[in-house]
C-alpha positions as CSV (number, residue, x, y, z in Angstrom):
1,M,128.6,73.6,98.7
2,E,131.1,71.9,101.1
3,Q,128.8,70.5,103.8
4,K,129.8,70.7,107.4
5,I,126.6,69.2,108.8
6,A,125.3,65.7,108.9
7,N,121.5,66.4,109.3
8,L,119.0,69.0,108.3
9,V,115.7,68.6,110.1
10,F,112.4,70.4,109.5
11,W,110.1,70.3,112.5
12,Q,106.5,71.2,111.3
13,V,102.9,70.7,112.3
14,S,101.8,68.9,109.2
15,P,102.8,68.3,105.5
16,S,102.3,71.3,103.2
17,I,101.9,71.6,99.5
18,H,103.6,75.0,99.9
19,Q,106.9,73.5,101.2
20,A,107.1,69.9,99.8
21,S,108.6,70.8,96.4
22,L,111.3,73.0,98.0
23,I,112.3,70.5,100.7
24,T,112.4,67.8,98.0
25,R,114.7,69.9,95.9
26,I,116.9,70.7,98.9
27,D,117.2,67.0,99.7
28,Q,118.4,66.4,96.1
29,L,120.8,69.4,96.2
30,L,122.6,68.8,99.5
31,E,124.8,65.7,98.9
32,G,126.0,64.0,102.1
33,V,123.3,65.6,104.3
34,D,120.4,63.6,105.7
35,V,117.3,65.7,105.2
36,M,114.3,64.8,107.3
37,C,110.8,66.3,107.9
38,V,109.2,65.6,111.3
39,F,105.5,66.3,111.4
40,M,103.3,66.4,114.5
41,G,100.3,65.2,112.5
42,Q,98.8,64.6,109.1
43,V,97.2,67.3,106.8
44,G,94.5,69.0,108.8
45,S,90.8,69.1,108.2
46,E,90.8,72.8,107.2
47,R,93.4,72.1,104.5
48,L,91.5,69.0,103.3
49,E,88.4,71.2,102.9
50,L,90.5,73.4,100.6
51,G,91.3,70.4,98.4
52,W,94.7,69.5,99.8
53,S,96.1,66.0,100.0
54,L,99.4,64.5,101.2
55,P,102.0,66.2,99.1
56,D,104.9,64.4,97.4
57,Y,108.2,64.8,99.2
58,G,110.1,62.6,96.9
59,E,112.7,60.5,98.7
60,T,112.9,62.9,101.7
61,K,112.5,61.0,105.0
62,L,109.2,61.7,106.8
63,E,108.5,61.0,110.4
64,F,105.2,61.3,112.3
65,P,106.0,60.9,116.1
66,K,103.0,60.8,118.4
67,S,104.5,61.5,121.8
68,K,107.4,63.2,123.6
69,N,108.9,59.8,124.1
70,E,109.0,59.2,120.4
71,L,110.4,62.7,119.8
72,D,113.2,62.0,122.3
73,K,114.1,58.8,120.5
74,L,114.1,60.5,117.2
75,Y,116.2,63.4,118.3
76,S,118.7,61.1,120.0
77,S,119.0,59.0,116.8
78,L,120.6,62.0,115.0
79,D,124.3,61.4,114.5
80,G,126.6,64.3,114.0
81,D,126.1,68.1,113.7
82,S,122.6,69.1,112.8
83,I,120.6,72.1,111.6
84,H,117.1,72.2,113.0
85,I,114.4,74.5,111.4
86,F,111.2,74.9,113.4
87,S,107.8,76.2,112.4
88,N,104.9,77.0,114.8
89,V,107.0,76.9,117.9
90,V,104.7,79.3,119.8
91,N,101.5,77.4,119.0
92,N,102.5,73.8,119.1
93,S,103.6,72.2,122.4
94,L,105.4,69.2,120.9
95,I,107.4,71.4,118.5
96,R,108.2,73.8,121.4
97,Y,109.4,70.8,123.5
98,V,112.0,69.8,120.8
99,Y,112.9,73.4,120.2
100,K,113.8,73.9,123.9
101,K,115.9,70.7,123.7
102,S,117.8,71.8,120.6
103,V,118.8,75.3,121.7
104,Y,121.0,73.7,124.4
105,D,122.5,71.1,122.0
106,V,126.1,72.1,121.3
107,N,126.1,70.1,118.1
108,A,123.1,71.9,116.7
109,K,122.3,75.2,115.0
110,V,118.7,76.2,115.4
111,G,116.4,78.3,113.2
112,L,112.8,79.3,112.8
113,L,110.8,79.3,109.6
114,S,108.1,81.8,110.5
115,E,105.5,84.1,109.1
116,G,104.6,87.4,110.6
117,F,101.4,87.7,112.6
118,N,98.2,89.7,112.8
119,G,98.5,92.8,114.9
120,R,95.2,94.4,114.0
121,G,92.8,95.8,116.7
122,I,92.7,95.1,120.5
123,K,93.1,91.3,119.9
124,G,96.1,92.1,117.8
125,L,97.6,94.2,120.6
126,L,97.1,91.3,123.0
127,R,98.7,88.9,120.5
128,I,101.7,91.3,120.3
129,F,102.1,91.3,124.1
130,R,101.8,87.6,124.5
131,R,103.9,86.8,121.5
132,D,106.5,89.3,122.5
133,L,106.9,87.6,125.9
134,K,107.0,84.1,124.3
135,D,109.3,85.1,121.4
136,R,111.8,86.9,123.6
137,F,112.1,83.8,125.7
138,L,112.2,81.4,122.8
139,L,114.7,83.4,120.8
140,R,117.5,82.9,123.4
141,N,120.3,80.9,121.7
142,L,118.5,81.0,118.3
143,D,121.0,81.0,115.4
144,F,118.8,82.3,112.5
145,V,115.3,83.0,111.2
146,L,113.8,82.3,107.8
147,A,111.3,85.2,107.8
148,I,108.3,84.7,105.5
149,G,107.3,88.3,104.6
150,A,108.5,91.7,105.6
151,N,106.3,91.6,108.7
152,A,108.2,88.6,110.1
153,Y,111.5,90.2,109.2
154,E,110.7,93.4,111.1
155,W,109.2,91.5,114.1
156,Y,112.2,89.2,114.7
157,N,114.6,92.1,114.4
158,L,112.6,94.1,117.0
159,C,112.8,91.0,119.2
160,G,116.5,91.2,119.2
161,V,117.6,88.9,116.4
162,P,120.5,90.6,114.5
163,E,119.6,91.4,110.9
164,N,122.6,89.4,109.7
165,N,120.8,86.3,111.1
166,I,117.4,87.0,109.5
167,Y,116.9,85.8,105.9
168,P,113.9,86.9,103.8
169,F,112.0,83.7,102.8
170,L,108.8,82.6,101.2
171,Y,106.6,79.6,100.5
172,V,107.2,77.7,97.2
173,V,104.7,76.1,94.9
174,D,105.4,73.3,92.4
175,T,103.3,74.6,89.6
176,F,106.0,76.0,87.3
177,D,106.2,72.7,85.4
178,Q,102.4,72.4,85.2
179,V,101.6,75.5,83.1
180,K,98.2,75.5,81.5
181,V,97.1,77.3,78.4
182,S,94.2,79.7,79.0
183,E,91.2,79.6,76.6
184,K,90.0,82.7,74.8
185,H,87.1,84.5,76.4
186,N,85.3,87.9,76.1
187,D,84.5,88.8,79.7
188,V,87.4,89.5,82.1
189,E,87.7,86.5,84.4
190,I,88.6,87.3,88.0
191,I,89.4,84.7,90.6
192,F,89.6,84.3,94.4
193,V,91.0,81.2,96.0
194,G,91.1,80.6,99.7
195,R,89.0,80.0,102.9
196,L,85.7,81.8,102.9
197,C,86.1,83.6,106.3
198,A,86.2,87.2,107.6
199,R,90.0,87.5,107.6
200,K,90.0,87.0,103.8
201,N,87.8,90.1,103.3
202,I,85.9,88.7,100.4
203,D,82.9,90.9,101.1
204,T,85.0,93.9,100.2
205,L,85.9,92.4,96.8
206,I,82.2,91.6,96.1
207,D,81.2,95.1,97.3
208,A,83.8,96.7,95.1
209,L,82.7,94.8,92.0
210,G,79.1,95.6,92.7
211,S,80.0,99.3,92.7
212,L,81.4,99.3,89.2
213,D,79.6,100.5,86.2
214,L,81.1,97.8,84.1
215,K,79.5,94.6,82.8
216,E,82.3,92.7,81.1
217,W,83.5,90.6,84.0
218,R,82.8,87.5,86.0
219,L,84.2,86.3,89.3
220,K,85.1,82.7,90.4
221,I,85.3,82.0,94.1
222,I,87.0,78.8,95.0
223,G,87.1,77.5,98.5
224,S,84.8,76.7,101.4
225,G,84.2,78.2,104.9
226,E,81.7,79.7,107.3
227,D,81.0,82.8,105.3
228,E,79.9,81.1,102.1
229,E,76.1,81.6,102.7
230,S,76.5,85.3,103.7
231,L,78.7,86.0,100.7
232,Q,76.2,84.4,98.3
233,G,73.5,86.6,100.0
234,L,75.6,89.7,99.4
235,C,75.9,88.9,95.7
236,E,72.1,88.6,95.5
237,S,71.6,91.9,97.3
238,L,73.9,93.6,94.9
239,N,72.2,91.9,91.9
240,I,75.5,90.4,90.7
241,N,74.8,86.8,91.6
242,H,74.6,85.9,87.9
243,K,78.2,87.1,87.5
244,V,79.7,85.3,90.5
245,E,80.2,81.5,90.7
246,F,81.0,79.7,93.9
247,F,82.9,76.4,93.3
248,G,83.5,75.2,96.8
249,A,86.6,73.3,97.5
250,L,88.4,71.7,94.6
251,K,91.4,69.4,94.4
252,Y,94.7,71.3,94.0
253,S,95.3,70.5,90.3
254,D,91.9,71.8,89.4
255,V,92.5,75.0,91.4
256,I,95.6,75.6,89.3
257,D,93.7,75.0,86.1
258,H,91.2,77.7,87.1
259,V,93.9,80.1,88.2
260,A,95.6,79.7,84.8
261,M,92.4,80.5,83.0
262,A,91.8,83.8,85.0
263,D,92.9,87.2,83.8
264,F,93.8,88.2,87.3
265,L,93.6,86.9,90.9
266,V,92.5,89.0,93.9
267,L,93.7,88.4,97.4
268,P,92.0,91.0,99.6
269,S,92.9,89.6,103.0
270,L,92.9,91.8,106.1
271,F,95.9,89.7,107.0
272,D,97.9,86.9,105.5
273,G,101.4,86.1,106.8
274,W,102.2,85.3,103.2
275,G,99.5,84.1,100.8
276,A,100.9,81.3,98.6
277,V,98.0,81.6,96.1
278,V,100.0,84.7,94.9
279,N,102.9,82.3,94.0
280,E,100.4,80.0,92.3
281,A,99.0,82.7,90.2
282,L,102.3,84.2,89.1
283,S,103.7,80.8,88.3
284,Q,100.9,80.6,85.7
285,G,101.4,84.1,84.4
286,T,98.3,85.4,86.0
287,P,98.6,88.9,87.5
288,V,97.5,89.5,91.1
289,L,95.8,92.4,93.0
290,C,97.0,91.9,96.6
291,S,96.1,93.8,99.8
292,D,98.9,95.6,101.6
293,D,98.5,93.3,104.6
294,C,99.6,90.1,102.7
295,G,103.3,89.1,102.9
296,A,103.3,88.0,99.3
297,K,102.8,91.6,98.2
298,D,106.7,91.6,98.2
299,L,106.5,89.7,94.9
300,I,104.3,92.2,93.0
301,V,105.8,94.4,90.3
302,R,103.2,97.2,90.4
303,G,101.4,97.9,87.1
304,W,102.9,94.9,85.4
305,S,102.4,91.6,87.4
306,G,99.7,93.1,89.5
307,D,99.0,95.9,92.0
308,I,98.7,96.5,95.8
309,F,95.8,98.2,97.6
310,A,94.9,99.2,101.1
311,A,93.3,96.1,102.8
312,E,90.3,98.0,104.2
313,S,89.7,100.4,101.3
314,K,86.9,99.4,99.0
315,S,87.6,102.5,96.9
316,D,91.3,101.5,96.4
317,L,90.3,98.1,95.3
318,A,87.4,99.3,93.1
319,A,89.7,101.7,91.2
320,L,92.2,98.8,90.4
321,L,89.4,96.5,89.4
322,Y,88.0,99.1,87.1
323,S,91.4,99.6,85.4
324,Y,92.1,95.9,85.0
325,I,88.7,95.1,83.7
326,E,88.9,98.0,81.3
327,D,92.2,96.6,79.9
328,G,90.4,93.4,78.9
329,P,91.6,89.8,79.0
330,I,95.3,89.3,79.5
331,S,97.4,88.7,76.3
332,P,99.2,85.4,75.9
333,D,102.5,87.3,75.5
334,R,102.1,89.1,78.8
335,R,101.2,85.9,80.5
336,V,104.4,84.2,79.2
337,E,106.5,87.2,80.3
338,I,105.1,87.1,83.8
339,R,105.7,83.3,84.0
340,K,109.3,83.6,82.9
341,Y,110.0,86.5,85.3
342,Y,108.8,84.5,88.3
343,S,111.0,81.5,87.7
344,C,113.0,83.3,90.4
345,I,110.6,81.8,93.0
346,S,110.6,78.3,91.7
347,A,111.8,75.4,93.9
348,E,115.0,75.2,91.8
349,E,115.9,78.9,92.4
350,I,114.9,78.9,96.1
351,S,116.8,75.7,96.9
352,Q,119.9,77.4,95.6
353,Y,119.2,80.4,97.7
354,F,118.6,78.1,100.7
355,S,122.0,76.5,100.1
356,K,123.7,79.9,100.2
357,I,121.9,80.7,103.4
358,L,123.3,77.5,104.9
359,N,126.8,78.5,103.9
360,H,126.3,81.9,105.6
361,I,124.9,80.2,108.8
362,I,127.7,77.7,109.0
363,D,130.6,80.1,108.0
364,G,129.3,83.1,109.8
365,N,131.1,86.2,108.6
366,G,133.2,84.1,106.2
367,T,130.6,84.5,103.4
368,K,128.4,87.4,102.2
369,K,124.7,87.3,103.3
370,P,122.8,86.1,100.2
371,R,120.2,88.3,98.5
372,P,116.7,86.8,97.9
373,P,116.4,86.0,94.2
374,W,113.0,87.8,93.9
375,V,114.5,90.9,95.5
376,A,117.5,90.7,93.3
377,K,115.3,90.3,90.2
378,K,113.3,93.5,91.1
379,E,116.5,95.5,91.5
380,L,117.7,94.5,88.0
381,N,114.4,95.6,86.4
């Protein structure tokens, strides 16, 4: 790629294990471009409870400004044309401060890296109203959006961003080079990974399992949160507590080990802008049952790498659970096939896609809008 920019800056709330490997690879790929991440803080307590730590960004420059004055100095230090990519503009005042500065900078192109949002219920309608007002104001002079999930793509298009300036995007995990080998087992091993809270809808998963007339399964629940005690009580009331194990928060490498040993993962969330645990499972060749209100459902090849069910339907989920448990443990060959297929969402592949996006942003109509590699892969199969 013939670069026409001097700086590429990611403005984010905190470091993320779901972006570090991609940004590191982008930094390696874009010769002659200074790539920088600017964080408003360290890894948050909620993430630390889930086993996160400061991820490795390689040689990418990291900055942690603590005030608007430090942000001003940092922004002023950028020499030459820049591309700025912002996350959490609506919810973080410091990021919003820099964003408003950048959209009036004639030497800058400005983009958002954004998930969709939860529009369920009365609170959801209020969120839509408030976000609509904020987004329509903030989107003035915006050059592009990296939309994480179909929900985000549709939302920003409704807010007036031209489709030609919206690029489907996703989170990226770095587990493709850390593949584990699952051990043989008789019972079908199911796994959930995430925060134990109402939004994750884990009670529906437990209820669905409790309704099955099948015994050859066990469930691992990894994560912590306010609903842990009530979920344990639900297991006892359904008399399946001997088949469900709560692990609490584990360090990230241990989580991946457990995911690699599972026969399938379930993400039953009432809403997830994406759901990077889906990437983590598929990178290990582990199929996924995913609710239709998770952005990562876009990755699922139904009936092969997993399936999709209605988020609030216990019967939908129960039917899929029955089918997948009846099929027995996943075969090593199928696991290998799934893992190979999803190399299309590795840091290497997505960094190449990102480079093509930059070309399109810089050259405008001079280049064809790139196809997301995971979409192109589905179309070929």
